[in-house]
C-alpha positions as CSV (number, residue, x, y, z in Angstrom):
1,M,-0.2,-0.1,0.0
2,I,1.4,3.3,-1.2
3,R,1.5,5.6,2.3
4,F,3.7,8.2,0.9
5,I,4.8,10.2,-2.5
6,H,8.0,11.3,-2.9
7,L,8.9,14.4,-5.6
8,E,12.5,13.8,-6.3
9,R,14.4,17.4,-6.6
10,R,14.5,17.2,-10.6
11,F,11.1,16.2,-11.3
12,E,10.4,19.5,-8.6
13,K,12.7,21.5,-10.8
14,E,11.0,19.5,-14.5
15,L,7.9,20.7,-13.0
16,E,9.0,24.7,-12.9
17,D,10.6,24.4,-16.2
18,L,7.7,23.0,-18.0
19,W,5.5,25.8,-16.5
20,K,7.6,27.9,-18.9
21,R,7.5,25.9,-22.1
22,G,4.7,27.5,-23.1
23,E,0.8,26.3,-23.7
24,I,1.5,22.9,-24.1
25,G,4.0,22.9,-21.2
26,A,2.0,24.5,-19.3
27,A,-0.8,22.2,-20.0
28,A,1.6,19.1,-19.1
29,A,2.5,20.4,-15.9
30,Q,-1.3,21.4,-15.1
31,K,-1.8,17.5,-15.7
32,A,1.2,16.5,-13.7
33,E,-0.1,18.4,-10.8
34,E,-3.6,17.3,-10.8
35,L,-1.6,13.6,-11.0
36,L,0.0,14.5,-8.0
37,A,-3.3,15.9,-6.4
38,A,-5.0,12.6,-7.6
39,L,-2.4,10.0,-6.0
40,T,-2.1,12.2,-2.8
41,K,-6.0,12.0,-1.8
42,S,-8.7,9.8,-0.9
43,G,-6.6,6.9,0.6
44,P,-3.9,4.9,-1.2
45,P,-4.3,5.1,-4.9
46,D,-4.2,2.1,-7.2
47,L,-1.6,3.4,-9.6
48,K,-2.8,1.4,-12.2
49,K,-6.1,3.0,-12.2
50,V,-5.6,6.4,-10.5
51,W,-4.2,8.4,-13.4
52,K,-4.0,7.5,-17.8
53,L,-0.7,5.0,-17.9
54,T,1.6,4.9,-21.0
55,G,0.2,2.4,-23.5
56,W,3.9,0.7,-23.3
57,G,4.7,-0.8,-19.8
58,E,8.0,0.4,-18.7
59,K,10.6,-2.9,-18.2
60,R,13.8,-1.2,-18.6
61,I,13.6,-0.6,-14.5
62,E,11.9,-2.4,-11.7
63,G,8.9,-1.3,-10.2
64,C,8.8,1.7,-13.1
65,L,5.4,3.5,-14.0
66,K,5.1,6.3,-16.9
67,Y,1.7,8.1,-16.8
68,D,0.7,9.7,-20.0
69,L,0.5,13.8,-19.7
70,G,-0.6,14.4,-22.8
71,D,0.6,15.7,-26.2
72,G,4.2,13.4,-25.7
73,F,4.7,14.2,-21.7
74,R,5.2,11.9,-19.2
75,A,5.7,11.5,-15.5
76,I,8.2,8.9,-14.6
77,C,8.0,7.2,-11.2
78,F,9.2,4.5,-9.5
79,R,7.2,2.4,-6.6
80,R,9.8,1.5,-3.7
81,G,8.0,-0.6,-0.5
82,G,5.0,1.7,0.7
83,T,6.9,5.2,-1.0
84,L,5.9,6.4,-4.8
85,F,8.8,8.1,-6.0
86,I,7.9,10.8,-8.9
87,S,11.1,10.8,-10.3
88,F,10.8,12.5,-13.9
89,I,8.9,14.9,-15.8
90,G,9.1,15.5,-19.4
91,D,8.3,15.0,-23.2
92,H,9.1,11.6,-24.8
93,D,12.2,12.1,-26.0
94,E,13.6,13.3,-22.7
95,C,12.2,10.4,-20.8
96,Q,13.5,7.9,-23.3
97,K,17.3,9.2,-22.4
98,Y,16.4,9.5,-18.7
99,L,15.1,6.0,-18.7
100,D,18.1,4.6,-20.8
101,H,20.1,6.3,-18.3
102,F,19.2,4.3,-15.7
103,S,18.4,1.2,-17.5
104,G,18.6,-1.9,-15.1
105,R,19.8,0.3,-11.9
106,H,17.8,-0.7,-8.7
107,N,17.1,1.7,-5.8
108,W,19.2,4.4,-6.6
109,V,16.4,6.7,-5.5
110,A,16.3,8.7,-2.2
111,K,14.6,10.4,0.3
112,E,16.9,13.0,1.3
113,N,16.7,14.1,-2.4
114,G,13.3,16.0,-2.5
115,T,10.0,16.3,-0.7
116,T,8.1,13.7,0.8
117,I,4.2,14.1,1.2
118,P,2.2,11.5,3.0
119,V,-1.0,10.2,1.6
120,Q,-4.1,10.5,3.0
121,L,-6.1,8.0,4.6
122,T,-9.1,7.1,4.4
123,E,-11.3,5.5,6.9
124,S,-11.9,2.6,4.7
125,A,-7.9,2.3,4.3
126,E,-7.2,2.8,8.1
127,G,-8.7,-0.5,8.5
128,M,-7.2,-2.1,6.0
129,E,-3.1,-1.2,6.9
130,G,-2.2,-4.7,6.7
131,A,-3.9,-6.1,3.4
132,P,-2.5,-6.7,0.3
133,A,-3.4,-4.1,-2.7
134,D,-4.4,-5.4,-6.3
135,E,-1.0,-3.3,-7.1
136,D,1.1,-5.7,-4.8
137,F,-0.1,-8.6,-7.3
138,D,1.5,-7.6,-10.1
139,E,1.1,-9.8,-13.2
140,D,4.4,-8.9,-14.6
141,Y,6.3,-10.8,-11.3
142,E,4.2,-13.7,-12.4
143,D,5.6,-13.5,-16.2
144,L,9.2,-12.5,-14.8
145,L,8.9,-16.1,-12.4
146,M,7.7,-18.1,-15.9
147,E,10.7,-16.9,-18.0
148,Q,13.0,-18.5,-14.8
149,V,11.4,-21.9,-14.8
150,D,12.4,-24.1,-17.5
151,D,10.9,-27.8,-18.6
152,K,13.1,-29.5,-16.7
153,T,12.5,-28.0,-13.5
154,L,8.3,-27.8,-14.3
155,R,9.3,-31.8,-14.5
156,K,11.1,-32.8,-11.4
157,I,8.4,-30.2,-9.6
158,F,5.4,-31.9,-11.1
159,S,7.0,-35.7,-11.6
160,G,6.1,-35.7,-7.0
161,L,2.5,-35.0,-7.7
162,V,2.0,-37.4,-10.7
163,K,3.9,-40.9,-10.2
164,N,4.7,-42.7,-13.3
165,G,2.5,-40.6,-15.1
166,K,-0.9,-42.6,-14.1
167,Q,-1.8,-42.0,-10.4
168,P,-1.6,-38.5,-8.2
169,V,0.2,-38.6,-5.4
170,Q,-2.0,-38.6,-2.1
171,L,-1.3,-36.2,0.4
172,G,-1.8,-36.2,3.6
């Protein structure tokens, strides 16, 4: 469950610069601020439903989400435990360069670099503190696990369940 939103210093700087880029940049900056409000208000957000994600998932960096701000602008975020780091905002090309630069790195973001905002908990969310959120069971995780399992491993696992391909082993 997301309890904190952390705005990295580079995000804060890029947001400030985006306001100065003219009408299209200002519109993207406004949407970024609306995204921030949606993430911090009304209880812990469902990260995949709170705002429109880009059409393509981000696989270069673990836990990365890219939110679509319109006109080719994106907000790049990372989930680390109960904190969502909003790391970068920019147009498509700027975001590609940013992601290429940090591709394959893990946990380089730090809370000392920026501003942390608590997520406002609703009464229903306060009662569910220990319950896992839907986003905790990410489909991508299952895909990652299945990529690591080969046929030989599956045969070894299932040979213990089915003896000589005839009778299932009785457990207990």
